[in-house]
C-alpha positions in Angstrom: 0.3 -0.1 -0.2 2.8 2.2 0.8 4.7 1.6 -2.4 1.0 1.9 -4.3 0.6 5.3 -2.8 3.8 6.7 -3.5 3.7 5.4 -7.3 0.1 7.4 -7.4 1.8 10.3 -5.9 4.1 10.7 -8.6 1.8 9.7 -11.3 -0.2 12.6 -10.7 2.9 14.8 -10.9 3.0 13.8 -14.4 -0.8 14.3 -14.9 -1.6 10.8 -15.7 -5.1 10.7 -16.4 -6.0 7.0 -15.6 -9.0 4.4 -15.0 -9.3 2.8 -11.8 -7.0 0.1 -11.5 -8.3 -4.0 -9.7 -4.8 -5.1 -8.9 -4.8 -9.3 -8.8 -1.9 -11.1 -7.4 -1.5 -14.6 -9.2 0.1 -17.7 -9.1 2.3 -19.1 -12.0 -0.5 -21.5 -13.0 -2.8 -18.8 -13.0 -0.8 -16.6 -15.5 -0.5 -19.8 -17.6 -4.4 -19.7 -17.3 -4.9 -16.1 -18.2 -2.6 -16.5 -21.5 -4.5 -19.5 -22.5 -7.7 -17.2 -22.6 -6.1 -14.3 -23.6 -6.5 -13.0 -20.1 -9.9 -12.3 -20.1 -11.5 -12.8 -17.0 -14.8 -14.6 -18.4 -14.7 -16.3 -21.7 -16.7 -18.7 -23.4 -15.4 -21.9 -23.1 -13.3 -23.4 -26.3 -11.1 -26.4 -26.5 -8.2 -24.1 -28.0 -8.0 -22.7 -24.2 -7.3 -26.0 -23.0 -4.6 -26.9 -25.8 -2.6 -23.9 -25.2 -2.4 -24.3 -21.5 -1.3 -27.2 -21.6 1.0 -26.5 -24.4 2.5 -23.0 -22.4 2.7 -25.4 -18.7 5.1 -27.4 -20.6 7.0 -25.4 -21.8 7.5 -23.0 -18.5 7.8 -26.4 -16.6 10.9 -27.5 -18.7 12.3 -24.0 -18.5 11.7 -23.2 -21.7 9.6 -20.3 -21.3 9.1 -17.7 -19.3 5.8 -16.2 -17.8 5.0 -12.2 -18.1 5.4 -9.8 -14.7 2.2 -8.4 -15.3 -0.7 -8.9 -17.9 -3.2 -6.0 -18.1 -6.2 -5.9 -19.6 -7.8 -2.6 -21.2 -10.8 -1.8 -18.9 -12.9 0.4 -16.4 -11.3 -0.7 -13.7 -8.2 -1.6 -15.6 -7.3 -4.7 -14.7 -3.3 -6.0 -13.4 -2.7 -9.9 -13.1 0.9 -9.5 -11.2 2.7 -12.8 -10.5 2.9 -13.3 -7.1 6.5 -14.9 -7.4 7.8 -11.1 -8.6 9.9 -9.6 -5.6 8.8 -6.8 -3.3 11.1 -4.1 -5.7 10.1 -5.7 -8.8 6.2 -5.6 -8.0 6.8 -1.7 -7.6 7.9 -1.6 -10.7 5.3 -3.8 -12.1 2.6 -1.8 -10.9 4.3 1.6 -11.7 4.6 0.1 -15.6 1.2 -1.5 -15.5 -1.2 0.4 -13.1 -0.1 3.9 -14.7 1.8 3.3 -17.6 -0.4 0.7 -20.0 -3.5 2.2 -17.8 -2.9 6.1 -18.9 -2.8 4.9 -22.6 -6.5 3.4 -22.5 
C-alpha cells in the first residue's frame, strides 16, 4: 500500500489520466490460464484454450518459456494481473508500469 501510494503521488505529478485499477496477485498457474484465455476474466469455453494452457505449462515447466511479470486488461477498472513470484521491488516497478503506464494509454 505504501508503494502504491507513492507511485500514485508521482503519477499525479505527471498528470497521468488513468482508470481506477484492480490489482490481482496471481500464481504461475493462474498466469498460464490467463495466457491461454488471452487474459480475459470471462470468456466462452473452447477446446483451444485448454490446448494452449497445456502447451504453455509444458514449456514453462521445462524451462523453455518464462512468464510475464504482469498482464493488463484494457477495461474500466483496469485489471492488472501481477505474478506472486515477483520480488517486492519488482512488484513496485510492475505496478508503476502496468497500473499507471499502460493504464494511461487506454
